[in-house]
C-alpha positions as CSV (number, residue, x, y, z in Angstrom):
1,X,30.4,-21.8,-8.2
2,X,28.0,-22.7,-11.1
3,X,25.1,-23.0,-8.6
4,X,25.9,-19.5,-7.3
5,X,25.9,-18.0,-10.8
6,X,22.7,-19.8,-11.5
7,X,20.9,-18.5,-8.4
8,X,22.2,-14.9,-9.0
9,X,21.0,-14.9,-12.5
10,X,17.7,-16.6,-11.6
11,X,17.1,-13.7,-9.1
12,X,18.0,-11.1,-11.7
13,X,16.0,-12.8,-14.5
14,X,12.9,-13.1,-12.2
15,X,13.0,-9.4,-11.2
16,X,13.9,-8.0,-14.6
17,X,10.8,-9.7,-16.1
18,X,8.7,-7.0,-14.5
19,X,10.6,-4.3,-16.3
20,X,10.1,-6.2,-19.6
21,X,6.4,-6.5,-18.9
22,X,6.1,-2.8,-18.1
23,X,8.1,-1.8,-21.1
24,X,5.9,-4.0,-23.3
25,X,2.7,-2.5,-21.9
26,X,4.2,1.0,-22.3
27,X,5.1,0.3,-26.0
28,X,1.6,-1.0,-26.8
29,X,-0.1,1.9,-25.1
30,X,2.2,4.3,-26.9
31,X,1.4,2.8,-30.3
32,X,-2.3,2.9,-29.7
33,X,-2.0,6.5,-28.4
34,X,0.1,7.5,-31.4
35,X,-2.5,6.0,-33.9
36,X,-5.4,7.6,-32.1
37,X,-3.8,11.1,-31.7
38,X,-1.9,10.9,-35.0
39,X,1.3,11.9,-33.3
40,X,4.7,11.8,-35.0
41,X,6.3,8.4,-34.7
42,X,9.8,9.7,-33.9
43,X,8.7,11.5,-30.7
44,X,7.1,8.5,-29.1
45,X,7.0,5.2,-30.9
46,X,10.7,5.0,-31.8
47,X,11.9,5.7,-28.3
48,X,9.4,3.2,-26.7
49,X,10.4,0.6,-29.3
50,X,14.1,1.0,-28.5
51,X,13.3,0.8,-24.8
52,X,11.3,-2.4,-25.1
53,X,13.7,-4.2,-27.4
54,X,16.7,-3.2,-25.3
55,X,15.2,-4.4,-22.1
56,X,13.9,-7.6,-23.8
57,X,17.4,-8.3,-25.2
58,X,19.0,-7.9,-21.8
59,X,16.5,-10.3,-20.3
60,X,17.2,-12.7,-23.1
61,X,20.9,-12.6,-22.3
62,X,20.1,-13.3,-18.7
63,X,18.1,-16.3,-19.8
64,X,20.9,-17.6,-21.9
65,X,23.2,-17.6,-18.9
66,X,20.5,-19.3,-16.9
67,X,20.0,-21.9,-19.6
68,X,23.7,-22.7,-19.6
69,X,24.0,-22.9,-15.8
70,X,20.6,-24.5,-14.9
71,X,20.6,-27.8,-13.1
72,X,17.1,-28.4,-14.6
73,X,18.4,-28.0,-18.2
74,X,21.5,-30.1,-17.5
75,X,19.3,-33.0,-16.2
76,X,17.0,-32.6,-19.2
77,X,19.7,-32.9,-21.7
78,X,21.2,-35.8,-19.8
79,X,18.0,-37.8,-20.5
80,X,15.9,-36.0,-23.1
81,X,13.4,-38.7,-23.4
82,X,12.5,-38.6,-19.7
83,X,12.6,-34.8,-19.7
84,X,10.0,-34.6,-22.4
85,X,7.6,-36.7,-20.2
86,X,8.0,-34.2,-17.3
87,X,5.9,-31.1,-17.9
88,X,8.1,-28.7,-15.8
89,X,11.4,-29.9,-17.2
90,X,10.0,-29.9,-20.8
91,X,8.7,-26.3,-20.2
92,X,12.1,-24.9,-19.3
93,X,14.2,-27.1,-21.6
94,X,12.1,-26.4,-24.7
95,X,8.9,-24.4,-24.5
96,X,10.1,-21.4,-22.4
97,X,13.3,-21.0,-24.5
98,X,11.4,-21.4,-27.8
99,X,8.7,-18.9,-26.8
100,X,11.3,-16.3,-25.8
101,X,13.3,-16.7,-29.0
102,X,10.1,-16.1,-30.9
103,X,9.2,-13.1,-28.7
104,X,12.6,-11.5,-29.2
105,X,12.5,-12.1,-32.9
106,X,9.0,-10.5,-33.2
107,X,10.1,-7.5,-31.3
108,X,13.1,-7.0,-33.6
109,X,11.1,-7.5,-36.8
110,X,8.5,-5.0,-35.6
111,X,11.2,-2.4,-34.8
112,X,12.7,-2.9,-38.3
113,X,9.4,-2.8,-40.1
114,X,8.3,0.3,-38.3
115,X,11.4,2.1,-39.4
116,X,10.5,1.2,-43.0
117,X,6.9,2.5,-42.8
118,X,6.1,5.4,-45.1
119,X,3.7,7.2,-42.8
120,X,3.6,7.6,-39.0
121,X,0.3,5.6,-38.9
122,X,1.9,2.8,-40.8
123,X,4.9,2.8,-38.5
124,X,2.7,2.7,-35.4
125,X,0.5,0.0,-36.9
126,X,3.4,-2.3,-37.8
127,X,5.0,-1.7,-34.4
128,X,1.7,-2.3,-32.6
129,X,1.1,-5.6,-34.4
130,X,4.6,-7.1,-33.9
131,X,5.1,-5.8,-30.4
132,X,1.7,-7.1,-29.3
133,X,2.5,-10.5,-30.8
134,X,5.9,-10.4,-29.0
135,X,4.2,-9.5,-25.8
136,X,1.6,-12.2,-26.0
137,X,4.1,-14.9,-26.8
138,X,6.3,-13.7,-24.0
139,X,3.5,-13.7,-21.5
140,X,2.5,-17.2,-22.6
141,X,6.1,-18.4,-22.0
142,X,6.5,-17.0,-18.5
143,X,6.3,-19.7,-15.8
144,X,3.6,-18.0,-13.7
145,X,3.5,-20.9,-11.3
146,X,7.0,-20.1,-10.0
147,X,7.6,-17.4,-7.4
148,X,6.8,-14.0,-8.7
149,X,9.6,-12.3,-6.8
150,X,12.9,-13.9,-5.7
151,X,15.2,-12.4,-3.1
């Protein structure tokens, strides 16, 4: 039963990552476009931010289920010393999880700070900085050596 849950969420998590990546790119482009065109923040930046943060949060929830059901994580915590010596196990047990927590936190901080900006340019700038950092950390934390699509 646990293995079936794991495989189901692994498939969902793997596919959903592409939506997260597209939403991140869309948000960054929207912020740059808003700064260049001096467009109102509420018409573009706010919606794109909500979209990115929402999709990222859902991906994070999928990841938490994966972390709880993963045989890789279970074996890592059974012998943490040996796990830290194995690059792939260490990546999933520590590095991937840590990177994604940071990415989600940066996305949320950016969204909050953008709301507090006094001008549209300040809102776009804050959102651009934090969403770009979130996106970079997220991209660094993705296991690109694993299958890009799972069916």
